N, CA, C and O atoms as a GROMACS GRO file, in nm:
protein
  452
    1MET      N    1   2.812  -0.347  -0.797
    1MET     CA    2   2.715  -0.266  -0.724
    1MET      C    3   2.590  -0.350  -0.699
    1MET      O    4   2.547  -0.428  -0.784
    2ILE      N    5   2.534  -0.333  -0.584
    2ILE     CA    6   2.411  -0.404  -0.546
    2ILE      C    7   2.292  -0.326  -0.603
    2ILE      O    8   2.281  -0.205  -0.586
    3GLN      N    9   2.203  -0.400  -0.669
    3GLN     CA   10   2.080  -0.342  -0.723
    3GLN      C   11   1.964  -0.403  -0.644
    3GLN      O   12   1.952  -0.525  -0.635
    4VAL      N   13   1.878  -0.318  -0.588
    4VAL     CA   14   1.765  -0.364  -0.507
    4VAL      C   15   1.636  -0.319  -0.575
    4VAL      O   16   1.620  -0.201  -0.607
    5TYR      N   17   1.545  -0.414  -0.596
    5TYR     CA   18   1.417  -0.386  -0.661
    5TYR      C   19   1.305  -0.416  -0.563
    5TYR      O   20   1.308  -0.519  -0.494
    6GLY      N   21   1.206  -0.327  -0.556
    6GLY     CA   22   1.093  -0.349  -0.467
    6GLY      C   23   1.012  -0.223  -0.449
    6GLY      O   24   1.015  -0.133  -0.533
    7ILE      N   25   0.939  -0.217  -0.339
    7ILE     CA   26   0.864  -0.097  -0.303
    7ILE      C   27   0.904  -0.058  -0.160
    7ILE      O   28   0.924  -0.144  -0.075
    8LYS      N   29   0.915   0.071  -0.137
    8LYS     CA   30   0.967   0.120  -0.010
    8LYS      C   31   0.881   0.083   0.111
    8LYS      O   32   0.931   0.073   0.222
    9SER      N   33   0.752   0.063   0.089
    9SER     CA   34   0.662   0.033   0.201
    9SER      C   35   0.665  -0.115   0.241
    9SER      O   36   0.606  -0.151   0.343
   10CYS      N   37   0.732  -0.199   0.165
   10CYS     CA   38   0.738  -0.343   0.193
   10CYS      C   39   0.832  -0.370   0.310
   10CYS      O   40   0.945  -0.321   0.312
   11GLY      N   41   0.787  -0.446   0.407
   11GLY     CA   42   0.866  -0.478   0.525
   11GLY      C   43   0.997  -0.548   0.492
   11GLY      O   44   1.101  -0.515   0.550
   12SER      N   45   0.996  -0.642   0.399
   12SER     CA   46   1.118  -0.714   0.362
   12SER      C   47   1.217  -0.622   0.291
   12SER      O   48   1.338  -0.634   0.310
   13VAL      N   49   1.166  -0.531   0.211
   13VAL     CA   50   1.252  -0.433   0.143
   13VAL      C   51   1.316  -0.343   0.248
   13VAL      O   52   1.436  -0.314   0.240
   14LYS      N   53   1.238  -0.298   0.345
   14LYS     CA   54   1.293  -0.213   0.452
   14LYS      C   55   1.405  -0.285   0.526
   14LYS      O   56   1.508  -0.224   0.557
   15LYS      N   57   1.386  -0.413   0.555
   15LYS     CA   58   1.488  -0.490   0.625
   15LYS      C   59   1.615  -0.501   0.541
   15LYS      O   60   1.726  -0.488   0.594
   16ALA      N   61   1.600  -0.525   0.412
   16ALA     CA   62   1.716  -0.536   0.323
   16ALA      C   63   1.791  -0.404   0.316
   16ALA      O   64   1.914  -0.401   0.326
   17LEU      N   65   1.719  -0.294   0.299
   17LEU     CA   66   1.783  -0.163   0.290
   17LEU      C   67   1.854  -0.127   0.420
   17LEU      O   68   1.962  -0.068   0.419
   18THR      N   69   1.792  -0.162   0.533
   18THR     CA   70   1.854  -0.140   0.664
   18THR      C   71   1.982  -0.223   0.677
   18THR      O   72   2.082  -0.174   0.728
   19PHE      N   73   1.978  -0.347   0.631
   19PHE     CA   74   2.096  -0.434   0.634
   19PHE      C   75   2.210  -0.370   0.556
   19PHE      O   76   2.323  -0.362   0.605
   20PHE      N   77   2.182  -0.324   0.434
   20PHE     CA   78   2.286  -0.263   0.352
   20PHE      C   79   2.341  -0.136   0.416
   20PHE      O   80   2.462  -0.112   0.416
   21ALA      N   81   2.252  -0.054   0.471
   21ALA     CA   82   2.295   0.071   0.535
   21ALA      C   83   2.380   0.042   0.660
   21ALA      O   84   2.483   0.105   0.681
   22THR      N   85   2.335  -0.053   0.740
   22THR     CA   86   2.406  -0.089   0.863
   22THR      C   87   2.548  -0.137   0.834
   22THR      O   88   2.640  -0.111   0.911
   23HIS      N   89   2.565  -0.206   0.722
   23HIS     CA   90   2.695  -0.263   0.687
   23HIS      C   91   2.770  -0.177   0.585
   23HIS      O   92   2.868  -0.221   0.524
   24ASN      N   93   2.723  -0.052   0.568
   24ASN     CA   94   2.788   0.043   0.477
   24ASN      C   95   2.810  -0.014   0.337
   24ASN      O   96   2.916   0.007   0.277
   25LEU      N   97   2.710  -0.084   0.286
   25LEU     CA   98   2.715  -0.140   0.151
   25LEU      C   99   2.639  -0.048   0.057
   25LEU      O  100   2.523  -0.014   0.082
   26GLU      N  101   2.704  -0.007  -0.051
   26GLU     CA  102   2.639   0.080  -0.148
   26GLU      C  103   2.540  -0.001  -0.232
   26GLU      O  104   2.565  -0.115  -0.269
   27TYR      N  105   2.427   0.061  -0.260
   27TYR     CA  106   2.327  -0.004  -0.343
   27TYR      C  107   2.249   0.102  -0.420
   27TYR      O  108   2.250   0.221  -0.386
   28THR      N  109   2.182   0.056  -0.524
   28THR     CA  110   2.089   0.140  -0.598
   28THR      C  111   1.951   0.079  -0.582
   28THR      O  112   1.933  -0.041  -0.602
   29PHE      N  113   1.854   0.162  -0.546
   29PHE     CA  114   1.717   0.114  -0.525
   29PHE      C  115   1.631   0.147  -0.647
   29PHE      O  116   1.632   0.260  -0.697
   30HIS      N  117   1.556   0.047  -0.692
   30HIS     CA  118   1.463   0.062  -0.804
   30HIS      C  119   1.322   0.036  -0.752
   30HIS      O  120   1.288  -0.076  -0.713
   31ASP      N  121   1.241   0.140  -0.750
   31ASP     CA  122   1.105   0.133  -0.696
   31ASP      C  123   1.008   0.083  -0.802
   31ASP      O  124   0.990   0.147  -0.906
   32PHE      N  125   0.946  -0.032  -0.775
   32PHE     CA  126   0.849  -0.090  -0.869
   32PHE      C  127   0.735   0.006  -0.901
   32PHE      O  128   0.677   0.000  -1.009
   33LYS      N  129   0.704   0.094  -0.807
   33LYS     CA  130   0.592   0.186  -0.831
   33LYS      C  131   0.632   0.300  -0.924
   33LYS      O  132   0.545   0.367  -0.982
   34LYS      N  133   0.762   0.324  -0.940
   34LYS     CA  134   0.808   0.432  -1.027
   34LYS      C  135   0.870   0.381  -1.156
   34LYS      O  136   0.863   0.448  -1.259
   35GLU      N  137   0.929   0.263  -1.151
   35GLU     CA  138   0.996   0.210  -1.269
   35GLU      C  139   0.971   0.060  -1.279
   35GLU      O  140   1.022  -0.019  -1.200
   36LYS      N  141   0.892   0.023  -1.376
   36LYS     CA  142   0.855  -0.117  -1.396
   36LYS      C  143   0.973  -0.192  -1.457
   36LYS      O  144   1.031  -0.147  -1.555
   37PRO      N  145   1.009  -0.309  -1.400
   37PRO     CA  146   1.119  -0.384  -1.460
   37PRO      C  147   1.078  -0.435  -1.599
   37PRO      O  148   0.962  -0.470  -1.622
   38SER      N  149   1.173  -0.438  -1.689
   38SER     CA  150   1.146  -0.482  -1.826
   38SER      C  151   1.120  -0.633  -1.829
   38SER      O  152   1.154  -0.706  -1.736
   39GLU      N  153   1.060  -0.677  -1.938
   39GLU     CA  154   1.039  -0.822  -1.956
   39GLU      C  155   1.173  -0.894  -1.957
   39GLU      O  156   1.185  -1.004  -1.904
   40GLU      N  157   1.274  -0.832  -2.017
   40GLU     CA  158   1.408  -0.892  -2.022
   40GLU      C  159   1.466  -0.907  -1.882
   40GLU      O  160   1.530  -1.007  -1.851
   41LYS      N  161   1.445  -0.806  -1.798
   41LYS     CA  162   1.495  -0.811  -1.660
   41LYS      C  163   1.428  -0.926  -1.584
   41LYS      O  164   1.496  -1.004  -1.516
   42ILE      N  165   1.296  -0.935  -1.594
   42ILE     CA  166   1.223  -1.040  -1.523
   42ILE      C  167   1.267  -1.178  -1.575
   42ILE      O  168   1.287  -1.270  -1.496
   43ALA      N  169   1.282  -1.191  -1.706
   43ALA     CA  170   1.328  -1.318  -1.764
   43ALA      C  171   1.468  -1.353  -1.713
   43ALA      O  172   1.497  -1.470  -1.687
   44SER      N  173   1.554  -1.252  -1.698
   44SER     CA  174   1.689  -1.280  -1.647
   44SER      C  175   1.683  -1.327  -1.502
   44SER      O  176   1.760  -1.415  -1.462
   45TRP      N  177   1.593  -1.270  -1.423
   45TRP     CA  178   1.577  -1.318  -1.285
   45TRP      C  179   1.535  -1.464  -1.283
   45TRP      O  180   1.580  -1.542  -1.200
   46LEU      N  181   1.447  -1.501  -1.377
   46LEU     CA  182   1.398  -1.638  -1.381
   46LEU      C  183   1.504  -1.737  -1.428
   46LEU      O  184   1.485  -1.858  -1.413
   47TRP      N  185   1.614  -1.690  -1.482
   47TRP     CA  186   1.728  -1.777  -1.513
   47TRP      C  187   1.800  -1.816  -1.384
   47TRP      O  188   1.864  -1.921  -1.376
   48HIS      N  189   1.788  -1.731  -1.283
   48HIS     CA  190   1.861  -1.751  -1.158
   48HIS      C  191   1.776  -1.808  -1.045
   48HIS      O  192   1.826  -1.877  -0.957
   49VAL      N  193   1.646  -1.778  -1.047
   49VAL     CA  194   1.558  -1.825  -0.940
   49VAL      C  195   1.434  -1.892  -1.000
   49VAL      O  196   1.392  -1.860  -1.112
   50ASP      N  197   1.379  -1.982  -0.926
   50ASP     CA  198   1.260  -2.055  -0.968
   50ASP      C  199   1.136  -1.966  -0.964
   50ASP      O  200   1.128  -1.873  -0.883
   51MET      N  201   1.041  -1.996  -1.050
   51MET     CA  202   0.914  -1.921  -1.054
   51MET      C  203   0.848  -1.920  -0.916
   51MET      O  204   0.792  -1.819  -0.875
   52LYS      N  205   0.855  -2.032  -0.844
   52LYS     CA  206   0.792  -2.040  -0.711
   52LYS      C  207   0.852  -1.939  -0.615
   52LYS      O  208   0.785  -1.892  -0.524
   53LYS      N  209   0.979  -1.906  -0.636
   53LYS     CA  210   1.047  -1.809  -0.550
   53LYS      C  211   1.013  -1.665  -0.590
   53LYS      O  212   0.999  -1.578  -0.504
   54LEU      N  213   0.998  -1.640  -0.721
   54LEU     CA  214   0.978  -1.504  -0.770
   54LEU      C  215   0.833  -1.458  -0.764
   54LEU      O  216   0.806  -1.340  -0.738
   55LEU      N  217   0.739  -1.547  -0.788
   55LEU     CA  218   0.596  -1.511  -0.790
   55LEU      C  219   0.541  -1.509  -0.648
   55LEU      O  220   0.544  -1.609  -0.578
   56ASN      N  221   0.491  -1.394  -0.607
   56ASN     CA  222   0.437  -1.376  -0.472
   56ASN      C  223   0.292  -1.423  -0.468
   56ASN      O  224   0.200  -1.347  -0.499
   57THR      N  225   0.272  -1.548  -0.430
   57THR     CA  226   0.137  -1.605  -0.424
   57THR      C  227   0.066  -1.571  -0.294
   57THR      O  228  -0.052  -1.604  -0.277
   58GLN      N  229   0.136  -1.505  -0.201
   58GLN     CA  230   0.075  -1.469  -0.072
   58GLN      C  231   0.026  -1.324  -0.070
   58GLN      O  232  -0.042  -1.282   0.023
   59GLY      N  233   0.060  -1.249  -0.174
   59GLY     CA  234   0.029  -1.106  -0.173
   59GLY      C  235  -0.112  -1.072  -0.216
   59GLY      O  236  -0.185  -1.155  -0.271
   60THR      N  237  -0.148  -0.948  -0.190
   60THR     CA  238  -0.280  -0.896  -0.221
   60THR      C  239  -0.309  -0.900  -0.371
   60THR      O  240  -0.419  -0.936  -0.412
   61THR      N  241  -0.211  -0.864  -0.453
   61THR     CA  242  -0.232  -0.858  -0.598
   61THR      C  243  -0.267  -0.996  -0.652
   61THR      O  244  -0.359  -1.008  -0.733
   62TYR      N  245  -0.195  -1.099  -0.610
   62TYR     CA  246  -0.222  -1.236  -0.655
   62TYR      C  247  -0.364  -1.278  -0.618
   62TYR      O  248  -0.436  -1.337  -0.699
   63LYS      N  249  -0.402  -1.247  -0.496
   63LYS     CA  250  -0.536  -1.286  -0.449
   63LYS      C  251  -0.645  -1.204  -0.518
   63LYS      O  252  -0.749  -1.258  -0.556
   64LYS      N  253  -0.620  -1.074  -0.536
   64LYS     CA  254  -0.717  -0.986  -0.601
   64LYS      C  255  -0.743  -1.031  -0.745
   64LYS      O  256  -0.857  -1.025  -0.792
   65LEU      N  257  -0.639  -1.075  -0.814
   65LEU     CA  258  -0.653  -1.121  -0.952
   65LEU      C  259  -0.706  -1.263  -0.962
   65LEU      O  260  -0.735  -1.311  -1.071
   66ASN      N  261  -0.717  -1.331  -0.848
   66ASN     CA  262  -0.769  -1.467  -0.841
   66ASN      C  263  -0.691  -1.562  -0.933
   66ASN      O  264  -0.750  -1.644  -1.003
   67LEU      N  265  -0.558  -1.549  -0.933
   67LEU     CA  266  -0.474  -1.627  -1.023
   67LEU      C  267  -0.468  -1.775  -0.986
   67LEU      O  268  -0.446  -1.860  -1.072
   68LYS      N  269  -0.488  -1.806  -0.860
   68LYS     CA  270  -0.485  -1.946  -0.818
   68LYS      C  271  -0.593  -2.025  -0.892
   68LYS      O  272  -0.570  -2.140  -0.931
   69ALA      N  273  -0.709  -1.966  -0.912
   69ALA     CA  274  -0.820  -2.034  -0.979
   69ALA      C  275  -0.791  -2.062  -1.127
   69ALA      O  276  -0.852  -2.150  -1.187
   70LEU      N  277  -0.697  -1.987  -1.185
   70LEU     CA  278  -0.665  -2.005  -1.327
   70LEU      C  279  -0.572  -2.122  -1.352
   70LEU      O  280  -0.558  -2.165  -1.467
   71ASP      N  281  -0.508  -2.176  -1.248
   71ASP     CA  282  -0.418  -2.291  -1.260
   71ASP      C  283  -0.318  -2.270  -1.375
   71ASP      O  284  -0.313  -2.348  -1.470
   72LEU      N  285  -0.240  -2.164  -1.364
   72LEU     CA  286  -0.149  -2.120  -1.470
   72LEU      C  287  -0.023  -2.206  -1.478
   72LEU      O  288   0.028  -2.254  -1.377
   73ASP      N  289   0.027  -2.225  -1.602
   73ASP     CA  290   0.157  -2.287  -1.619
   73ASP      C  291   0.264  -2.178  -1.603
   73ASP      O  292   0.231  -2.060  -1.590
   74ASN      N  293   0.392  -2.217  -1.604
   74ASN     CA  294   0.498  -2.120  -1.579
   74ASN      C  295   0.504  -2.010  -1.684
   74ASN      O  296   0.534  -1.895  -1.651
   75ALA      N  297   0.477  -2.043  -1.810
   75ALA     CA  298   0.479  -1.941  -1.915
   75ALA      C  299   0.371  -1.836  -1.890
   75ALA      O  300   0.394  -1.716  -1.908
   76SER      N  301   0.254  -1.879  -1.848
   76SER     CA  302   0.144  -1.786  -1.818
   76SER      C  303   0.176  -1.703  -1.694
   76SER      O  304   0.146  -1.584  -1.689
   77LYS      N  305   0.236  -1.766  -1.595
   77LYS     CA  306   0.276  -1.692  -1.475
   77LYS      C  307   0.377  -1.584  -1.512
   77LYS      O  308   0.370  -1.472  -1.461
   78GLN      N  309   0.471  -1.617  -1.600
   78GLN     CA  310   0.571  -1.520  -1.642
   78GLN      C  311   0.505  -1.403  -1.714
   78GLN      O  312   0.545  -1.288  -1.693
   79GLU      N  313   0.405  -1.429  -1.796
   79GLU     CA  314   0.332  -1.321  -1.862
   79GLU      C  315   0.264  -1.230  -1.759
   79GLU      O  316   0.262  -1.108  -1.776
   80TRP      N  317   0.210  -1.288  -1.653
   80TRP     CA  318   0.149  -1.207  -1.547
   80TRP      C  319   0.253  -1.122  -1.476
   80TRP      O  320   0.225  -1.007  -1.440
   81LEU      N  321   0.372  -1.177  -1.455
   81LEU     CA  322   0.479  -1.098  -1.392
   81LEU      C  323   0.514  -0.977  -1.478
   81LEU      O  324   0.544  -0.870  -1.426
   82TYR      N  325   0.510  -0.994  -1.610
   82TYR     CA  326   0.537  -0.882  -1.702
   82TYR      C  327   0.430  -0.773  -1.689
   82TYR      O  328   0.460  -0.654  -1.693
   83LYS      N  329   0.305  -0.817  -1.673
   83LYS     CA  330   0.194  -0.721  -1.667
   83LYS      C  331   0.178  -0.654  -1.532
   83LYS      O  332   0.147  -0.536  -1.524
   84GLU      N  333   0.199  -0.730  -1.426
   84GLU     CA  334   0.172  -0.684  -1.289
   84GLU      C  335   0.298  -0.700  -1.204
   84GLU      O  336   0.318  -0.804  -1.141
   85ASN      N  337   0.382  -0.597  -1.203
   85ASN     CA  338   0.509  -0.611  -1.131
   85ASN      C  339   0.493  -0.627  -0.980
   85ASN      O  340   0.587  -0.668  -0.913
   86LEU      N  341   0.376  -0.595  -0.925
   86LEU     CA  342   0.356  -0.616  -0.781
   86LEU      C  343   0.331  -0.763  -0.748
   86LEU      O  344   0.313  -0.798  -0.631
   87LEU      N  345   0.329  -0.849  -0.850
   87LEU     CA  346   0.324  -0.994  -0.827
   87LEU      C  347   0.463  -1.049  -0.794
   87LEU      O  348   0.476  -1.164  -0.752
   88ILE      N  349   0.565  -0.968  -0.811
   88ILE     CA  350   0.702  -1.011  -0.786
   88ILE      C  351   0.732  -1.003  -0.636
   88ILE      O  352   0.710  -0.900  -0.572
   89LYS      N  353   0.780  -1.114  -0.583
   89LYS     CA  354   0.818  -1.117  -0.441
   89LYS      C  355   0.934  -1.021  -0.420
   89LYS      O  356   1.022  -1.009  -0.504
   90ARG      N  357   0.933  -0.954  -0.307
   90ARG     CA  358   1.029  -0.847  -0.282
   90ARG      C  359   1.110  -0.873  -0.155
   90ARG      O  360   1.067  -0.944  -0.064
   91PRO      N  361   1.229  -0.814  -0.153
   91PRO     CA  362   1.300  -0.747  -0.260
   91PRO      C  363   1.366  -0.848  -0.355
   91PRO      O  364   1.387  -0.964  -0.320
   92VAL      N  365   1.396  -0.801  -0.475
   92VAL     CA  366   1.484  -0.875  -0.565
   92VAL      C  367   1.617  -0.801  -0.560
   92VAL      O  368   1.622  -0.680  -0.582
   93VAL      N  369   1.723  -0.874  -0.531
   93VAL     CA  370   1.856  -0.813  -0.517
   93VAL      C  371   1.950  -0.878  -0.617
   93VAL      O  372   1.966  -1.000  -0.620
   94GLU      N  373   2.013  -0.794  -0.698
   94GLU     CA  374   2.114  -0.841  -0.792
   94GLU      C  375   2.251  -0.801  -0.738
   94GLU      O  376   2.272  -0.687  -0.696
   95PHE      N  377   2.344  -0.896  -0.741
   95PHE     CA  378   2.480  -0.870  -0.696
   95PHE      C  379   2.572  -0.959  -0.778
   95PHE      O  380   2.578  -1.080  -0.755
   96GLY      N  381   2.643  -0.900  -0.871
   96GLY     CA  382   2.725  -0.981  -0.962
   96GLY      C  383   2.634  -1.074  -1.041
   96GLY      O  384   2.540  -1.030  -1.106
   97GLU      N  385   2.663  -1.203  -1.034
   97GLU     CA  386   2.582  -1.303  -1.104
   97GLU      C  387   2.470  -1.359  -1.016
   97GLU      O  388   2.395  -1.446  -1.059
   98LYS      N  389   2.460  -1.311  -0.894
   98LYS     CA  390   2.359  -1.362  -0.801
   98LYS      C  391   2.230  -1.282  -0.808
   98LYS      O  392   2.231  -1.161  -0.830
   99VAL      N  393   2.119  -1.353  -0.787
   99VAL     CA  394   1.989  -1.290  -0.772
   99VAL      C  395   1.926  -1.351  -0.647
   99VAL      O  396   1.907  -1.472  -0.638
  100LEU      N  397   1.895  -1.265  -0.550
  100LEU     CA  398   1.831  -1.308  -0.426
  100LEU      C  399   1.689  -1.252  -0.423
  100LEU      O  400   1.665  -1.139  -0.465
  101VAL      N  401   1.596  -1.332  -0.374
  101VAL     CA  402   1.456  -1.287  -0.363
  101VAL      C  403   1.414  -1.301  -0.218
  101VAL      O  404   1.432  -1.405  -0.156
  102GLY      N  405   1.356  -1.193  -0.165
  102GLY     CA  406   1.315  -1.191  -0.026
  102GLY      C  407   1.432  -1.151   0.063
  102GLY      O  408   1.542  -1.128   0.014
  103PHE      N  409   1.407  -1.143   0.191
  103PHE     CA  410   1.512  -1.106   0.286
  103PHE      C  411   1.534  -1.220   0.384
  103PHE      O  412   1.442  -1.264   0.452
  104ASP      N  413   1.659  -1.265   0.392
  104ASP     CA  414   1.702  -1.363   0.491
  104ASP      C  415   1.838  -1.316   0.540
  104ASP      O  416   1.936  -1.323   0.466
  105GLU      N  417   1.844  -1.268   0.662
  105GLU     CA  418   1.966  -1.206   0.714
  105GLU      C  419   2.087  -1.298   0.705
  105GLU      O  420   2.196  -1.252   0.671
  106GLU      N  421   2.069  -1.425   0.734
  106GLU     CA  422   2.182  -1.518   0.730
  106GLU      C  423   2.237  -1.534   0.588
  106GLU      O  424   2.358  -1.539   0.568
  107ILE      N  425   2.147  -1.543   0.491
  107ILE     CA  426   2.190  -1.552   0.352
  107ILE      C  427   2.260  -1.423   0.311
  107ILE      O  428   2.364  -1.426   0.245
  108TYR      N  429   2.204  -1.310   0.349
  108TYR     CA  430   2.265  -1.181   0.316
  108TYR      C  431   2.405  -1.170   0.376
  108TYR      O  432   2.498  -1.123   0.310
  109LYS      N  433   2.422  -1.214   0.502
  109LYS     CA  434   2.553  -1.210   0.564
  109LYS      C  435   2.654  -1.294   0.485
  109LYS      O  436   2.768  -1.253   0.465
  110GLY      N  437   2.610  -1.412   0.441
  110GLY     CA  438   2.698  -1.500   0.365
  110GLY      C  439   2.736  -1.444   0.229
  110GLY      O  440   2.847  -1.467   0.182
  111VAL      N  441   2.646  -1.373   0.166
  111VAL     CA  442   2.670  -1.319   0.033
  111VAL      C  443   2.744  -1.185   0.036
  111VAL      O  444   2.835  -1.163  -0.043
  112PHE      N  445   2.705  -1.097   0.126
  112PHE     CA  446   2.752  -0.958   0.121
  112PHE      C  447   2.864  -0.924   0.221
  112PHE      O  448   2.932  -0.824   0.204
  113LEU      N  449   2.882  -1.006   0.325
  113LEU     CA  450   2.984  -0.971   0.426
  113LEU      C  451   3.107  -1.060   0.417
  113LEU      O  452   3.201  -1.043   0.494
   0.00000   0.00000   0.00000
């Protein structure tokens, strides 16, 4: 089963959900605003994807917290991901042993179709 993590108002999440619906792929959606991913879940994502891919350095939360000025190492960045789940780039999609971050239609076609 496909597991999708994000927030419904995010453009990339909307594109991913539309992709799954268009191709009649079943998925379960986990809303970051209603259910915060566990530290274990975030750590498991980091086994599959690089911190640079998972940490959203372009988003409002990152800028509001002024994290760039702190010059954080990866362990510190991971701690911030645990505290502020809106720092996670969206969507995060789990499918079997794969973890995809963000929406790229060509990658999705290769993985899911």
